[in-house]
MIVOVEX-760258 format. One record per atom (N, C-alpha, C): residue number from 1; residue in one letter; x, y, z. Coordinates in steps of 0.02 Angstrom, whole numbers, plus 50000, padded with zeros to 5 digits. Last residue first. Layout:
N
NUM/a/X/Y/Z
...
//
This chain:
88
88/x/49786/50048/49869
88/x/49829/49968/49928
88/x/49836/49918/49860
87/x/49799/50194/49943
87/x/49807/50158/49834
87/x/49841/50073/49899
86/x/49759/50274/50070
86/x/49785/50253/50022
86/x/49769/50185/49961
85/x/49627/50371/50060
85/x/49694/50412/50050
85/x/49736/50376/50047
84/x/49510/50330/50071
84/x/49510/50324/50008
84/x/49604/50376/50013
83/x/49451/50333/50203
83/x/49446/50414/50159
83/x/49470/50409/50106
82/x/49467/50203/50217
82/x/49409/50227/50210
82/x/49395/50276/50189
81/x/49600/50198/50238
81/x/49558/50165/50204
81/x/49480/50197/50180
80/x/49627/50268/50337
80/x/49650/50301/50262
80/x/49614/50253/50234
79/x/49553/50193/50451
79/x/49536/50255/50421
79/x/49561/50298/50373
78/x/49647/50079/50428
78/x/49575/50052/50399
78/x/49552/50134/50400
77/x/49775/50114/50458
77/x/49760/50091/50411
77/x/49664/50103/50380
76/x/49723/50123/50614
76/x/49739/50198/50572
76/x/49744/50181/50489
75/x/49716/49990/50636
75/x/49663/50049/50654
75/x/49666/50115/50625
74/x/49866/49921/50599
74/x/49749/49905/50565
74/x/49740/49947/50571
73/x/49914/49976/50710
73/x/49918/50007/50604
73/x/49876/49996/50589
72/x/49854/49968/50831
72/x/49868/50024/50781
72/x/49872/50045/50727
71/x/49889/49812/50800
71/x/49828/49843/50823
71/x/49807/49899/50821
70/x/50035/49807/50780
70/x/49995/49775/50732
70/x/49926/49812/50751
69/x/50066/49861/50929
69/x/50100/49926/50851
69/x/50032/49873/50788
68/x/50023/49754/51003
68/x/49978/49795/51008
68/x/50008/49871/50944
67/x/50111/49658/50929
67/x/50010/49636/50958
67/x/49977/49714/50968
66/x/50217/49684/50967
66/x/50204/49674/50908
66/x/50135/49687/50885
65/x/50255/49817/51082
65/x/50241/49764/51077
65/x/50226/49777/50996
64/x/50355/49971/51029
64/x/50321/49929/51078
64/x/50280/49845/51067
63/x/50476/50067/50995
63/x/50487/49994/51070
63/x/50404/50006/51114
62/x/50458/50151/50909
62/x/50417/50170/50968
62/x/50427/50115/51036
61/x/50551/50058/50790
61/x/50530/50143/50827
61/x/50519/50156/50884
60/x/50501/49949/50791
60/x/50577/49967/50818
60/x/50574/50052/50837
59/x/50362/49945/50804
59/x/50384/49933/50863
59/x/50465/49933/50859
58/x/50370/50029/50692
58/x/50366/50018/50730
58/x/50348/50014/50807
57/x/50425/49926/50566
57/x/50466/49991/50605
57/x/50394/50039/50640
56/x/50329/49821/50560
56/x/50405/49814/50639
56/x/50437/49904/50638
55/x/50223/49885/50524
55/x/50201/49862/50602
55/x/50264/49844/50620
54/x/50245/49904/50406
54/x/50231/49983/50442
54/x/50221/49945/50512
53/x/50283/49780/50364
53/x/50353/49806/50342
53/x/50315/49890/50397
52/x/50148/49713/50380
52/x/50210/49687/50415
52/x/50273/49753/50398
51/x/50084/49797/50274
51/x/50082/49779/50331
51/x/50124/49771/50392
50/x/50226/49859/50155
50/x/50132/49809/50176
50/x/50132/49815/50246
49/x/50241/49997/50050
49/x/50257/49977/50103
49/x/50181/49914/50131
48/x/50287/50120/49932
48/x/50256/50058/49928
48/x/50285/50008/50004
47/x/50317/50263/50000
47/x/50339/50210/49974
47/x/50312/50161/49998
46/x/50257/50338/50085
46/x/50270/50363/50050
46/x/50291/50334/49976
45/x/50254/50278/50203
45/x/50183/50256/50153
45/x/50190/50322/50102
44/x/50332/50342/50286
44/x/50328/50278/50260
44/x/50296/50258/50207
43/x/50216/50457/50336
43/x/50307/50479/50286
43/x/50304/50385/50282
42/x/50144/50399/50387
42/x/50123/50401/50351
42/x/50176/50416/50304
41/x/50217/50348/50509
41/x/50185/50306/50468
41/x/50135/50314/50366
40/x/50231/50454/50606
40/x/50273/50427/50549
40/x/50281/50354/50516
39/x/50092/50522/50586
39/x/50126/50530/50550
39/x/50206/50513/50539
38/x/50057/50426/50705
38/x/50014/50429/50610
38/x/50056/50474/50570
37/x/50128/50438/50786
37/x/50136/50373/50751
37/x/50105/50368/50684
36/x/50109/50581/50850
36/x/50169/50554/50826
36/x/50179/50504/50791
35/x/49945/50618/50767
35/x/49978/50628/50812
35/x/50066/50585/50770
34/x/49879/50729/50659
34/x/49894/50653/50661
34/x/49968/50651/50725
33/x/49725/50806/50592
33/x/49796/50801/50649
33/x/49798/50725/50666
32/x/49645/50873/50449
32/x/49675/50797/50498
32/x/49735/50814/50521
31/x/49565/50998/50411
31/x/49632/50981/50397
31/x/49614/50905/50448
30/x/49424/51056/50310
30/x/49466/51060/50327
30/x/49510/51035/50323
29/x/49320/50967/50266
29/x/49301/51032/50277
29/x/49369/51026/50334
28/x/49343/50897/50064
28/x/49363/50862/50140
28/x/49346/50952/50178
27/x/49322/50912/49948
27/x/49300/50853/49972
27/x/49297/50840/50053
26/x/49398/51023/49884
26/x/49318/51033/49875
26/x/49284/50986/49945
25/x/49532/50962/49926
25/x/49511/51050/49943
25/x/49418/51045/49985
24/x/49545/50864/49794
24/x/49515/50868/49884
24/x/49480/50899/49922
23/x/49572/50936/49695
23/x/49529/50947/49701
23/x/49510/50927/49777
22/x/49747/51001/49785
22/x/49685/51008/49710
22/x/49643/51002/49746
21/x/49752/50940/49940
21/x/49785/50966/49903
21/x/49729/50953/49825
20/x/49748/50942/50138
20/x/49714/50920/50048
20/x/49722/50972/50004
19/x/49835/50911/50230
19/x/49822/50950/50198
19/x/49777/50935/50131
18/x/49882/50856/50409
18/x/49867/50835/50333
18/x/49825/50871/50279
17/x/50007/50904/50511
17/x/49929/50909/50478
17/x/49912/50863/50431
16/x/50074/50877/50682
16/x/50092/50882/50617
16/x/50009/50856/50589
15/x/50130/51026/50778
15/x/50057/50979/50757
15/x/50106/50953/50689
14/x/50192/51146/50836
14/x/50197/51080/50831
14/x/50155/50989/50820
13/x/50149/51240/50722
13/x/50142/51234/50769
13/x/50165/51185/50827
12/x/50156/51115/50597
12/x/50129/51179/50629
12/x/50138/51145/50668
11/x/50218/51013/50455
11/x/50234/51032/50524
11/x/50178/51094/50534
10/x/50107/50921/50332
10/x/50133/50986/50352
10/x/50151/50978/50430
9/x/50054/50809/50208
9/x/50095/50819/50287
9/x/50122/50882/50304
8/x/49942/50828/50105
8/x/50027/50840/50104
8/x/50014/50837/50180
7/x/49839/50709/49986
7/x/49853/50769/50022
7/x/49942/50770/50049
6/x/49839/50645/49851
6/x/49793/50726/49885
6/x/49810/50743/49950
5/x/49919/50549/49829
5/x/49956/50615/49829
5/x/49904/50682/49854
4/x/49940/50427/49923
4/x/49889/50452/49869
4/x/49928/50510/49914
3/x/50026/50288/49991
3/x/49966/50365/50028
3/x/49984/50386/49942
2/x/50015/50111/49983
2/x/50055/50178/49963
2/x/49994/50273/49936
1/x/50037/49941/50000
1/x/49997/49999/50000
1/x/50043/50068/50007
//
């Protein structure tokens, strides 16, 4: 999976914001605030990544258990998929 180019990650005032670009501006009302983990995963999705690669990267970066990381990554990806922001 890989993120689509319809959103840009911008750091403003210490917060990571997903900002819509182009025609996506008309579809979204505002911006999306990401936490540190969400921002990290979004950056990884600039390249094609598997679910397992994302979970492994989160485990390594944040020193969490694989089960917890897998649940968190799945929840985040489900949200991205529901919004149509990543290509599978």
